[in-house]
C-alpha positions as CSV (number, residue, x, y, z in Angstrom):
1,M,-0.1,0.0,0.1
2,T,1.4,3.4,-1.0
3,L,0.4,7.1,-0.9
4,A,1.5,10.0,-3.2
5,L,2.5,12.9,-1.2
6,S,3.8,16.6,-2.1
7,A,7.0,17.5,-0.3
8,A,5.1,20.0,2.0
9,E,2.6,17.0,3.1
10,R,5.5,14.6,3.5
11,A,7.1,17.4,5.9
12,G,4.0,17.9,8.0
13,L,3.3,14.3,8.3
14,H,7.1,14.2,9.4
15,S,6.6,16.6,12.0
16,Y,3.5,15.0,13.4
17,L,4.7,11.7,13.6
18,R,7.7,12.9,15.6
19,R,5.4,14.5,18.0
20,V,3.4,11.6,18.4
21,L,6.6,9.4,19.1
22,A,7.8,12.1,21.7
23,L,4.6,11.4,23.6
24,D,4.5,7.5,23.1
25,D,7.7,6.0,21.6
26,R,5.8,2.7,21.0
27,A,2.8,4.6,19.4
28,A,0.6,3.2,16.5
29,V,-1.3,5.3,14.0
30,R,-4.3,4.2,12.0
31,V,-4.1,5.7,8.2
32,Q,-7.3,5.8,6.4
33,A,-7.6,7.1,2.7
34,R,-10.0,7.4,-0.1
35,G,-9.6,9.0,-3.2
36,L,-7.4,12.0,-2.8
37,V,-7.6,12.5,0.9
38,A,-6.0,10.6,3.7
39,G,-6.0,11.0,7.5
40,V,-3.3,9.8,10.1
41,W,-5.2,9.1,13.5
42,S,-3.1,9.0,16.9
43,G,-4.3,8.6,20.4
44,P,-1.8,10.6,22.5
45,P,-2.0,10.4,26.3
46,F,-4.5,13.1,26.8
47,G,-7.5,11.0,26.8
48,V,-8.4,12.2,23.3
49,L,-8.0,11.1,19.4
50,A,-6.0,13.3,17.0
51,L,-6.3,13.4,13.3
52,R,-3.8,14.9,10.6
53,P,-5.4,15.2,7.4
54,L,-3.2,14.6,4.2
55,A,-4.0,15.8,0.6
56,L,-2.8,12.9,-1.9
57,L,-1.3,13.5,-5.2
58,G,-2.7,10.1,-6.6
59,E,-6.1,8.4,-5.6
60,A,-5.6,5.6,-2.9
61,E,-8.0,3.4,-0.7
62,V,-6.2,2.5,2.5
63,D,-7.2,1.5,5.9
64,A,-4.5,0.2,8.1
65,T,-2.9,0.3,11.5
66,V,0.8,0.6,11.7
67,S,3.7,1.5,14.0
68,A,4.2,5.2,14.1
69,R,7.7,4.7,14.1
70,R,8.2,2.6,11.2
71,L,5.9,4.9,9.4
72,L,8.3,7.8,10.1
73,E,11.1,5.9,8.8
74,A,9.3,5.2,5.5
75,L,9.3,8.8,4.9
76,D,12.4,8.9,2.5
77,D,12.8,10.9,-0.9
78,A,10.6,8.6,-2.7
79,A,7.5,9.9,-4.5
80,R,5.2,7.5,-3.0
81,L,5.0,6.4,0.9
82,R,5.1,2.8,1.1
83,L,3.1,1.8,4.3
84,P,5.1,-0.5,6.7
85,P,3.3,-3.8,7.9
86,G,0.3,-3.5,9.8
87,V,0.2,-4.1,13.5
88,V,-2.4,-5.0,16.2
89,G,-3.8,-1.6,17.0
90,P,-4.9,-0.2,20.3
91,V,-8.6,0.1,21.5
92,W,-8.9,3.5,20.3
93,A,-8.1,2.6,16.8
94,A,-11.4,0.7,16.6
95,Q,-13.4,3.3,18.1
96,L,-13.3,6.1,15.9
97,P,-16.0,9.1,15.6
98,P,-18.5,9.4,13.2
99,R,-17.6,10.9,9.9
100,G,-20.9,12.8,9.6
101,G,-23.6,14.6,11.8
102,W,-21.2,17.3,13.1
103,L,-22.6,20.5,14.3
104,T,-20.4,23.6,14.8
105,R,-21.1,25.2,18.2
106,A,-18.5,27.8,18.6
107,V,-15.6,29.5,16.6
108,V,-12.7,31.4,18.5
109,P,-9.4,32.4,17.3
110,V,-6.3,30.3,17.5
111,A,-4.5,33.0,19.6
112,T,-7.4,32.6,22.3
113,V,-6.8,28.9,22.6
114,A,-3.0,29.1,22.7
115,A,-3.2,31.6,25.3
116,Q,-5.7,29.3,27.5
117,V,-3.2,26.6,27.1
118,A,-0.1,28.6,28.1
119,V,-2.1,29.6,31.1
120,A,-2.9,26.1,32.1
121,V,0.8,24.9,31.7
122,E,2.0,27.6,33.9
123,A,-0.8,26.7,36.5
124,F,0.4,23.0,36.6
125,Q,4.0,24.0,37.0
126,R,3.4,26.3,39.6
127,R,0.9,24.1,41.6
128,A,3.5,21.0,41.0
129,D,6.5,23.1,42.3
130,A,4.2,24.1,45.5
131,L,4.1,20.4,46.4
132,A,6.3,19.4,49.1
133,E,8.9,16.9,48.0
134,P,7.3,13.7,49.7
135,A,4.0,14.6,48.4
136,R,5.1,14.9,44.6
137,T,4.5,11.4,43.7
138,P,3.3,10.3,40.1
139,E,-0.1,9.8,41.5
140,A,-0.4,13.4,42.8
141,L,1.1,14.7,39.7
142,E,-1.4,12.8,37.8
143,R,-4.3,14.0,40.1
144,L,-3.2,17.7,39.6
145,A,-2.8,17.3,35.7
146,E,-6.4,15.7,35.6
147,D,-7.6,18.7,37.5
148,V,-5.7,21.4,35.3
149,W,-6.5,19.5,32.0
150,G,-10.1,18.6,32.8
151,Q,-11.2,22.4,33.1
152,T,-13.6,23.5,30.2
153,L,-12.0,25.2,27.0
154,V,-15.1,26.4,25.0
155,L,-18.7,25.2,25.8
156,D,-18.1,21.3,27.4
157,L,-14.8,20.7,25.5
158,P,-12.2,19.9,28.1
159,L,-9.0,22.0,27.9
160,R,-6.9,18.8,27.3
161,M,-8.0,18.8,23.8
162,A,-6.4,22.1,23.3
163,H,-3.2,21.0,25.0
164,A,-3.0,17.9,22.7
165,A,-3.5,20.1,19.7
166,V,-0.6,22.1,20.9
167,S,1.5,19.2,21.7
168,L,1.0,17.8,18.2
169,G,1.4,21.0,16.1
170,L,-2.2,20.9,14.9
171,L,-3.1,24.3,16.6
172,G,-1.3,26.5,14.6
173,E,-0.2,30.1,15.0
174,Q,-3.2,32.0,13.2
175,G,-6.8,31.6,12.1
176,E,-9.8,30.0,13.8
177,V,-10.7,26.8,15.8
178,R,-14.1,25.4,15.4
179,A,-15.9,23.5,18.2
180,A,-18.4,21.0,16.7
181,A,-20.4,18.1,18.5
182,S,-21.9,14.8,17.3
183,G,-23.6,12.9,19.8
184,A,-21.4,12.1,22.6
185,W,-18.4,13.1,20.4
186,R,-16.6,16.8,20.6
187,R,-14.3,18.0,18.0
188,L,-11.9,20.8,18.1
189,A,-11.0,21.6,14.3
190,C,-7.7,23.4,14.2
191,P,-5.8,24.8,11.2
192,G,-3.5,21.6,11.2
193,G,-6.0,18.9,12.0
194,S,-8.6,17.8,14.7
195,V,-8.5,16.5,18.5
196,L,-11.8,14.5,19.3
197,W,-13.1,13.4,22.6
198,R,-15.8,11.4,23.9
199,S,-17.2,12.2,27.2
200,R,-17.8,8.7,28.5
201,S,-15.9,5.8,26.5
202,P,-14.9,2.4,28.0
203,G,-11.9,2.2,25.3
204,L,-10.3,5.8,26.0
205,P,-8.5,6.8,28.9
206,L,-9.9,9.8,30.4
207,G,-6.9,10.7,32.5
208,V,-4.0,12.6,31.2
209,T,-0.5,11.6,32.4
210,A,1.5,14.3,34.2
211,E,4.5,13.2,31.8
212,S,2.6,14.7,28.7
213,I,2.6,18.1,30.2
């Protein structure tokens, strides 16, 4: 299975995969392609899903879950990206959100979202530094991270969605962010891709690890 990508799309995918692996060096991604559009799904440790869209130079029909590291290694100078062998995917890979039925509920500037994430990062670091050394356990830091990133971003979207967008390079530096809903799913559509979250899903970890701060 191969995908034809422009140099710009190849560079964007390279950056995205490096960020995915920085959060989880054993990460898998699900690659879906139909016609001239493809998307690379990931499950970063924020209790969310992320989607990096790709514009293809040639039509393709692909649905495969592969190692993020092997896919990154396959991004050479060739005109077509050959997908590595498939792997047994994580639970989230079989629980993707619906394609349709999305209703936009709010539109906010990228700068507003970026500012909220920056304030939350500073708040986490300040509160973590205030903990006495014996109390600064991984469990305590994870509870603190859950408290910070569980706060509301816009409407009922948790701030962790914006944190994931920043960490994966999807938020960008200008433009708008759209908050949308489809049933129990919520989507933060950013200039570089989307972050999605379902309020109560047995297959998705709702907590966020302190290591991802």
